[in-house]
C-alpha positions in Angstrom: -24.3 22.0 1.3 -22.8 18.7 0.3 -24.5 17.4 -2.9 -26.2 14.1 -2.5 -24.6 13.1 -5.8 -21.3 12.5 -4.0 -22.8 9.3 -2.6 -23.0 7.6 -6.0 -19.8 7.3 -7.9 -18.4 4.5 -10.2 -21.0 2.2 -8.9 -19.7 2.5 -5.3 -22.9 3.5 -3.5 -22.3 5.6 -0.4 -18.5 5.0 -0.7 -17.7 8.7 -0.4 -20.3 9.2 2.2 -18.8 6.4 4.3 -15.3 7.8 3.7 -16.2 10.5 6.1 -17.4 8.1 8.7 -14.7 7.8 11.4 -13.1 4.5 12.2 -14.9 1.2 11.6 -17.8 -0.9 12.9 -17.5 -4.2 14.7 -20.0 -5.9 12.5 -21.2 -5.2 9.0 -24.5 -3.5 8.5 -24.8 -4.5 4.9 -24.2 -8.2 5.0 -25.8 -10.6 7.4 -23.1 -13.3 7.2 -19.7 -12.0 6.2 -17.1 -14.6 5.3 -14.7 -15.0 8.2 -11.0 -15.7 7.8 -9.8 -16.1 4.3 -6.8 -14.6 2.4 -6.1 -10.9 2.7 -4.0 -8.4 0.8 -2.8 -5.2 2.4 -1.5 -2.7 -0.3 0.8 0.2 0.8 1.5 3.0 -1.6 4.5 5.3 -0.9 3.5 8.4 -2.8 6.2 10.7 -4.1 8.6 8.2 -5.5 10.7 6.7 -2.8 14.5 6.3 -3.4 14.7 2.5 -3.7 18.5 2.7 -4.1 18.8 4.0 -0.5 16.0 1.8 0.9 17.6 -1.4 -0.3 21.2 -0.5 -1.0 23.3 -2.1 -3.7 26.5 -1.7 -1.6 28.2 -4.2 -3.9 28.1 -1.7 -6.7 31.1 0.7 -6.7 29.2 3.1 -9.0 26.6 3.5 -6.3 29.1 5.4 -4.1 30.6 7.3 -7.1 27.1 8.7 -7.9 26.2 9.6 -4.3 29.2 11.2 -2.5 27.1 12.7 0.3 23.9 10.7 0.6 25.0 7.1 0.0 24.3 4.6 2.7 27.6 3.1 3.9 28.3 -0.6 3.3 27.6 -2.8 6.3 30.0 -2.2 9.2 30.1 -3.1 12.8 31.8 0.2 13.7 29.2 2.7 12.3 25.6 3.2 11.4 25.4 1.5 8.0 23.4 -0.7 5.7 22.1 -3.9 7.2 23.5 -6.8 5.2 20.9 -8.9 3.4 22.9 -11.1 1.1 26.4 -9.8 0.7 25.4 -7.4 -2.2 22.2 -5.7 -1.0 21.6 -4.0 2.4 18.6 -2.6 4.1 18.6 1.0 5.2 19.4 1.1 9.0 16.2 3.0 9.7 14.3 -0.2 8.6 15.9 -2.3 11.3 12.5 -3.3 12.7 11.9 -5.2 9.5 15.2 -7.1 9.5 13.9 -9.9 11.7 11.0 -10.5 9.4 13.5 -10.8 6.5 15.7 -13.2 8.4 12.7 -15.3 9.5 11.8 -15.7 5.8 8.7 -13.6 6.0 9.8 -10.6 3.9 10.9 -10.7 0.3 12.2 -7.8 -1.7 11.8 -7.2 -5.5 14.4 -4.8 -6.8 14.7 -3.0 -10.2 10.9 -3.2 -10.5 8.6 -0.6 -12.0 6.6 0.6 -15.0 7.6 0.2 -18.7 6.2 3.7 -19.3 8.7 6.5 -19.2 6.7 9.3 -17.5 8.4 11.2 -14.7 5.1 12.8 -13.6 3.9 11.9 -10.2 0.3 12.1 -11.2 0.6 10.1 -14.4 2.9 7.5 -12.8 0.6 7.0 -9.8 -2.5 6.7 -12.0 -0.8 4.1 -14.3 0.3 2.0 -11.3 -3.1 2.3 -9.6 -4.9 1.4 -12.8 -2.2 -1.2 -13.6 -2.4 0.1 -17.2 0.8 2.0 -17.9 0.3 4.7 -20.6 -3.4 4.0 -21.0 -5.2 7.1 -19.9 -8.5 5.7 -21.0 -8.5 3.2 -18.1 -10.2 4.9 -15.2 -10.8 2.1 -12.7 -8.3 0.6 -10.4 -6.7 -2.8 -10.5 -7.9 -3.8 -7.1 -11.5 -2.8 -7.8 -11.2 -4.7 -11.1 -10.1 -7.8 -9.2 -13.1 -7.5 -6.8 -15.6 -6.9 -9.7 -14.4 -9.8 -11.8 -14.0 -12.3 -8.9 -17.5 -12.1 -7.2 -18.0 -13.7 -3.9 -21.7 -14.3 -2.9 -20.6 -14.4 0.8 -18.5 -11.2 0.6 -19.2 -8.5 3.2 -19.3 -4.8 2.7 -15.8 -4.7 4.1 -14.3 -6.9 1.3 -12.5 -3.8 -0.1 -11.5 -1.0 2.2 -9.3 2.1 1.8 -8.0 3.7 4.9 -8.0 7.5 4.5 -10.4 10.4 3.7 -10.8 9.7 0.0 -11.2 6.8 -2.3 -7.9 6.1 -4.1 -7.8 5.3 -7.8 -6.6 1.8 -6.9 -10.0 0.9 -5.6 -12.2 3.1 -7.9 -14.6 1.2 -10.1 -17.9 -0.6 -10.3 -17.4 -2.9 -7.3 -18.6 -1.4 -4.0 -15.8 -0.6 -1.6 -15.4 1.5 1.5 -13.1 4.4 2.4 -12.8 4.9 6.2 -11.4 7.9 8.0 -10.9 9.0 11.6 -11.8 7.2 14.8 -13.4 10.3 16.3 -17.0 9.4 17.3 -18.0 13.1 17.5 -17.2 13.4 13.8 -19.4 10.4 13.2 -22.3 12.1 14.9 -22.0 15.2 12.9 -21.7 13.3 9.7 -24.7 11.2 10.5 -26.9 14.3 11.1 -25.7 15.9 7.8 -26.2 12.7 5.8 -29.6 12.0 7.3 -30.9 15.4 6.2 -29.6 14.7 2.7 -31.0 11.2 2.4 -34.4 12.3 3.9 -34.8 14.5 0.8 -33.9 11.7 -1.6 -36.8 9.6 -3.0 -34.6 7.1 -4.9 -35.3 3.7 -3.3 -31.7 2.6 -3.8 -30.3 5.6 -1.9 -32.9 5.2 0.8 -32.0 1.6 1.4 -28.3 2.4 1.5 -29.0 5.3 3.9 -30.6 3.0 6.5 -27.6 0.7 6.3 -25.1 3.5 6.6 -26.8 5.1 9.6 -27.0 1.7 11.3 -23.2 1.4 10.7 -22.6 4.8 12.2 -24.7 4.0 15.3 -22.8 0.8 15.9 -19.5 2.7 15.5 -20.5 5.0 18.4 -21.6 2.0 20.6 -18.5 0.0 19.8 -16.0 2.7 20.9 -13.2 1.3 18.8 -10.7 3.7 20.4 -10.5 1.1 23.2 -8.8 -1.4 20.9 -5.7 -2.9 22.5 -3.0 -4.3 20.2 -1.3 -7.6 21.0 1.0 -7.6 24.1 4.2 -5.8 23.5 3.0 -4.1 20.3 3.0 -0.3 20.2 1.8 1.9 17.3 2.9 5.5 17.0 -0.5 7.0 17.4 0.7 10.5 16.5 1.6 9.3 13.0 -1.3 8.9 10.4 0.3 5.9 8.7 0.7 4.0 11.9 -2.9 4.8 13.0 -4.2 3.5 9.7 -2.3 0.2 9.9 -3.6 -0.1 13.5 -7.1 0.4 12.1 -6.6 -2.3 9.5 -5.5 -4.6 12.3 -8.7 -3.8 14.1 -10.9 -4.6 11.1 -9.1 -7.9 10.5 -9.4 -9.0 14.1 -13.1 -8.1 14.1 -13.6 -10.7 11.4 -15.6 -8.4 9.2 -14.8 -10.2 6.0 -11.9 -7.9 4.8 -10.1 -9.2 1.7 -8.4 -6.1 0.3 -7.1 -3.1 2.3 -5.3 0.0 0.9 -3.3 2.6 2.7 -0.9 5.3 1.4 1.8 7.4 2.9 3.3 10.5 1.3 6.4 12.6 1.6 8.9 10.5 -0.4 9.7 13.2 -3.0 13.2 13.9 -1.7 14.6 16.5 -4.1 16.7 18.1 -1.4 18.0 17.2 2.0 17.4 13.5 1.5 20.0 12.4 4.0 22.0 9.2 4.3 21.6 7.1 7.5 20.4 9.4 10.2 20.0 13.1 9.3 17.6 14.1 6.5 14.1 13.5 5.2 14.5 9.9 4.1 15.8 8.3 7.3 13.1 10.1 9.3 10.4 8.7 7.0 11.8 5.2 7.0 12.0 5.2 10.8 8.3 5.7 11.0 7.5 3.4 8.0 9.5 0.4 9.2 8.2 0.7 12.8 4.6 0.9 11.7 4.8 -2.1 9.4 6.7 -4.2 12.0 4.0 -3.3 14.7 1.2 -4.3 12.3 2.9 -7.6 11.5 3.5 -8.5 15.2 0.0 -7.3 16.2 -1.6 -9.8 13.8 0.6 -12.7 14.9 -0.7 -16.0 13.6 -3.2 -14.2 11.3 -0.3 -13.1 9.1 -0.3 -16.7 7.7 -3.3 -15.5 5.6 -2.1 -12.0 5.0 0.3 -10.5 2.4 1.5 -7.0 2.6 2.6 -5.5 -0.8 4.4 -2.1 -0.9 5.0 0.1 -4.0 5.8 3.6 -5.2 5.2 5.2 -8.5 8.9 5.4 -9.6 12.4 5.5 -8.1 15.0 8.2 -8.0 18.0 9.1 -10.1 21.2 7.1 -9.6 23.1 10.4 -9.1 22.4 12.8 -6.3 21.6 16.4 -7.3 23.1 19.7 -6.2 20.7 19.9 -3.3 21.8 16.7 -1.6 18.7 15.0 -2.9 17.6 12.9 -5.9 15.2 13.6 -8.8 12.5 11.5 -10.5 13.8 8.2 -11.7 12.5 4.9 -13.0 13.0 1.4 -11.4 12.4 1.0 -7.7 11.9 -1.6 -4.9 8.8 -3.4 -3.7 8.4 -5.4 -0.4 6.2 -8.4 0.2 5.6 -9.6 3.8 3.5 -12.5 5.2 3.6 -16.0 6.4 3.2 -17.4 2.9 5.9 -15.2 1.4 9.1 -17.0 0.3 11.2 -14.3 1.9 14.7 -13.9 3.2 15.7 -13.0 -0.4 16.2 -10.1 -2.7 14.6 -11.0 -6.0 16.4 -9.0 -8.7 17.3 -9.4 -12.3 19.9 -6.7 -11.4 20.7 -4.4 -14.4 23.8 -2.8 -12.8 24.6 0.8 -12.2 27.5 1.4 -14.7 26.8 4.4 -16.9 25.9 2.2 -20.0 23.5 0.2 -17.9 21.4 3.1 -16.7 18.1 4.0 -18.1 18.5 7.2 -20.1 22.0 7.7 -18.5 20.4 8.5 -15.2 18.1 5.8 -13.6 18.2 2.3 -12.4 16.8 0.3 -15.3 13.5 -1.6 -14.9 13.8 -5.4 -15.3 10.6 -6.5 -13.5 7.2 -5.1 -14.6 5.2 -4.2 -11.5 2.2 -6.0 -13.1 4.0 -9.3 -12.9 4.3 -8.8 -9.1 0.7 -7.7 -8.8 -0.4 -10.7 -10.9 1.6 -13.2 -8.9 0.0 -12.0 -5.7 -3.5 -12.2 -7.1 -2.9 -15.7 -8.6 -0.8 -17.3 -5.9 -2.2 -15.6 -2.8 -5.8 -14.7 -3.6 -6.3 -17.6 -6.1 -7.6 -15.3 -8.8 -8.8 -17.5 -11.7 -9.0 -14.9 -14.4 -6.1 -12.4 -13.9 -6.0 -11.2 -17.5 -9.2 -9.1 -17.0 -7.4 -7.2 -14.1 -4.6 -6.0 -16.4 -5.8 -4.2 -19.6 -3.7 -4.8 -22.7 -1.4 -7.1 -20.7 -1.2 -10.9 -20.8 -0.4 -12.5 -17.5 2.3 -15.2 -17.8 3.2 -17.3 -14.8 6.6 -17.9 -16.4 7.4 -14.3 -15.4 6.5 -14.8 -11.8 9.4 -14.5 -9.3 8.4 -17.4 -7.0 7.5 -14.9 -4.3 4.6 -17.1 -2.9 
């Protein structure tokens, strides 16, 4: 029996209950007049520590090829599968070719050598610190996106202001502000969940829970009537429906097009911990993941069309990989990494990097790409310049936001 206590956590009433509700609803059941339009932020977390040096390749660095004799991505060449030239020094992994037009159109920016000042190589700690935006501060339990929502109240905000796509609520959105976690599109699952939750709520005398239950059940009913599986993307756009990441991006597109008042959406994708068989340009784990990743993001961008003028996509991973490949044709936990920003307002077509170099004396701890851009500066610039956050300091514990450290990404 599922305890009714799962429906109240960190002030997010019914969040975990709704996280088991499949899909989305075509109108909000908890807000009569959601704010339409408006700026939106889509956050993508690559869990596992993606190898930023093979995602955005510093082919102008001779040491890059010295460190990676079998997994390096070849410098741009017309005669073979190789890096896609971005600026004469950096190249995009060829599996990310669907994103190259967005870069050339000036709608995609890249921030290299970015990351956390904390030295942990633990996936769990590094992810927590990035999602809380408080490196090294274990006492901070809420997420930076929830903190933004909680400290920037909007009287016209809908229930769908903050949404995570997936079966559980991520740390990024955990906290006192109410948010939703949405799962599968399967309406049969919704019916089963509705029956289970109804029996739980019927036993609950708390008026707050009772009121929330009515709203949640109404949302489930509308989901069944709406049949969101009939959604058709924009002409010419195809999502790989057999891939969870692509399905979740498609679902975000559905929510945005339904004008539910979405402001923040979060989705993660795992598998980036490539200790062995990482691969170079075609064979191996990383090229396969990047094929799916790039195609899904490109489909989402094209699906939204003109709406991308009000949308920014921000990608991140908890840390990068070692500069040197290991004995298993892979890479181990590193430090600095690469972040992408995409959107109509992004000042793209550029790799933003205070590049530290890859010579041995330039590496972090003689093994990693050194960090020269604190990820919090990128987060803060997006909040201030895109979402027009007026008090960003409260979003970042023990860190002072300074616009002088912004990159000029927006």
